[in-house]
N, C-alpha and C positions, 0 to 999 in steps of 0.2 A: 094716350100714354102707353108705350109697351109695358106690358107687367114683365117682372122678373120671373125667369124660368129657373127651378132647381131640380136636380137630378139627384135623387137619392139611391144609394148602391151600398151594398155590403163590404164592408172593410176586411181585409184579411190578416189585419194586424191591429193592435191598440197603441195608440200613440200616447204615451204616457205623461209626457210633459204638456201635451195639448190638454189632457183631462185634469191634471194638477191645476193649470192654470185656469181651466173653467170651474173648478171646485173653489179655489181661492177667490174667483171673482164672484161667484155666488154666494160665498160666505160674507164678502163685504157689500155685496148688493142685497142682501137679505137681511140686514142689521133691524131695520124698522119691524119687519114681520117678526122676526125672532123676540124681538123687545114686546111686541103686543102678544103673542104666544105666551111668553113668560109672565107677564103682568095678568093674563087671564088665569093661567095655572094656579099663580101664587094666591090670587084672591078666591079661587075656587077651594085651594088647599086648606084654608082657615077659614072659609065662610061661615060652616055650619059646625064649627068646632068650638066647644066651651073653654078650653083652655088654649086656643088660638095657637099662637107662635111659641109657646112653649114647648111643643111636640118637637120641634126643631132641635132641641139639645136633649130632650128625655131619655133617648138612647143611650148617649155618651154617658150622661149623669148616671143612669141606673148600673151600667156597666162599672164604672169608676167606684161607685159608693160599695159596690160587693166586693170588690178587690181591697179597697180601703177598710172595710170591717173585718175581713178576713186576714188583712195583715196586722190591725191593731189588736184584733182578739188572739193573735198567737196561733190561729189555726192553721196558718201557712207561714214559712219563713222565706223571707224574699231577700235577694242580695241588696247591698246598700245601692241605693239611687243617686246620692249626692245632692239632691234637694228634697224637700218635704214630699213624702210619698203620695199625699192627696194631689198635688200639683203634678207629679209624675204621671200617676195613673190617670187624672183627668185629660191632660194634654195628649197622653198617648192614645186613649180611646177617642178623644175628640179628632186628632189627625187621621186616625185609622178610619174614623166613620166617613171622614170626607174624601178619603181616597177610595174606599169601597163605594161611595155613592157616585163618584166618578166613573168607575169600572162600569156600574150599572146605568150610567146616563144614557149612553146612545141606544142602548137596547129600550129603556122604559120609555126614552123620549120617543122613538120610533115606534114601539108598539101603540102607545097611547094615541098616535095620529094615524093609524091604519085607515081608518074611516074615511077621513079627509084626502089622503094620499091617492086612491083609488078613483076620486072624484075630482078633484083639482090639482092642475101641474103647477108645481111651485119648487123652488130649490129645496131639495130634501136637507141640505145642509143647515138650513134654517132651523131644523129641529135640534141639530146639535147644539148650536149657539144658544138657542132657547133655554135648553137644557143647562148650559153653562151660566146662564143669567141667573137661573133660580138656585143653582147649587151655590153661586157666589153670596147669594142674598141669604140663604140659609147657613152658610158657612160664618158670615159676618157677625151673625147673632151669637153662635156658638164661641168664638174668639173674642166677643165683649165678654162673657160668661167666664172665659178663661183667664182674662185679664183681672176680672173682678177675683178670682180664685187665687192668683197670684199675688195680690194686693193683700189678700185675708191672710194668707200662709207667709207674708213677709219676703216674697221673692221680688225684688227689685228690678226696675225697668233699665235697660241697658241700650247703648246704639245697635247692638246686634239685633234688638227687638224689631228695629225696622225692615230689616232684611227677612223677617219671619213670612209676609206675604208673597214674597218672591220664592222663597222656598215651597210654600204652600201650593201656590199656583204652578209651580214647576211639578209637583207632586200630582195635582189635577191633571196636567196634560199627560203625564204617563200612566194615569188610571184610563183616561179618555181613549189613549193609543190602544190599550188592551181592548176596551168595551166595542171599539170599530171593527176590530178582527172578529169578536164573538157575536156582534149583532145580527148579521147575515143568517148565520146558523142559527141563532137563537130564536130569530123570527118564524123560522121553520117548525123547530123542535122545541116544544114548552119544557121538556126535560133540562136542556141547557142551563136555564135561569136558575133551577133548583140545584144544579150541581155548582153552579157558580156560588150560590148562596152558602151551601155546605163547604164548599172549598175555602172560600174567604173565611168563614167560622174556624176551620182547623188552621189557616194560614196565620190567624191572630195569635195563636199559642207558639208558632215559632218564629215570631216577630217581637222585639222588645216594646210592645205597646204597654203593657202593666207591669212587667218587671225587666230588671236588666239583664245583659248578655252574661251567662255565668263565666266563670274564671276558667273552668277547664269542663270536658267532655264532649259528648259526640254533638250536645245541644248547641254549645258554643259554636261548633264548626258550622251546623245548618243555619244558625242565625246570623252569622258573618256572611256566608254566602248569599244568604236571602235579599233579593234584590230591594224589597220593601224595607229592609233594616234602615240602609243609609236615608230613605226618605224621612221614616220617623224621627231616627235620632238627629239628623240635620237641622229639621224644622221644631223640634223640641229645644236642642241646644241653642239656637237662635233666639229663640222666644225668652229663655230664662237665662240668657246670657253667658251661655257656655261656650267653650270651644270645640267645634265640631270635629268629632273624632274620625269619621268618615267621610271627610270630605271629597278626597281623591275618588273614592269608591261613586258617591254620589254625582260628581262631576261627569264621571264615563257614562254613568245611566241617562243622564241628560243629555250628553251627547249623543248617544244611540237612540234615544226616543225622538229625537228631532227627525231624523228621516223616516224613521217607522211610523210616526204620526202622519207624514205626508203620503206614505203607501197606503195606509190605513184610510185615508180620506179618499183616495183614490179607488181603492177595494170598496168602501161604502158606496161610492157614485155609481161605480159600476153594478154593483150586485142588487142594492135596494129596488131600483125600476123593474128588475127582472123578478124578483121576489113579490112585488106588489102585484104584477101583472099577475104571476101563479097564482097567488093567494086571492084574486078577486075573480080569476077566471070559472 
């Protein structure tokens, strides 16, 4: 039987659509591997923790309670939110924590697998899908707690609440899109992760996470142009039964995010093997 002969040669141009097709094909084909990686990491995350799954929502709870205390004690005076402030603050910090986790998802998942990437050849997209599985698991726990919060403070459920998971999923994809472009640089320079953490901490205070958009002033302009504002407000408005005030801006961001996400996948597919080879050299 004649053996197949393959000739490998350097290509002078990058076939974008071919790379995208391969990336999407590997995403579909690596579902089982991604699931196994996610299950392993979730078990390891809570295995030696006394409080266990409580750590999934302790961050948003702590931040929300600080602002609830400051508001109720009169230390700070906030604008009217239209819903009970504890629900407003907790929903905002919860959604924000999910968005920030999605931005950090590609780099954290890829960095955690540096050891096996240099030894085993497998679709690197499986790391992104595995990270999404873990994020959705942790997010589902937080959402259950938010629904309890709403029930305690008398915020009723509406038909729009059923659309909340879609809005949240879109926000996650937006965060992952940003993360895909940051990951290659972040793997080479550890300072990038620290800068992202500092930047997101600052960005939270120019986003309507724990307080409403002011009626006037420069902060009003900054928050209205902030692309994270419609993500937070639309998701919050849907779950509490409000009418999304920034729906048009939200839809534009989603439309722009789709091609950027595909470009990000191509960028990730091209850059990660090169970086892994450089780091293992």
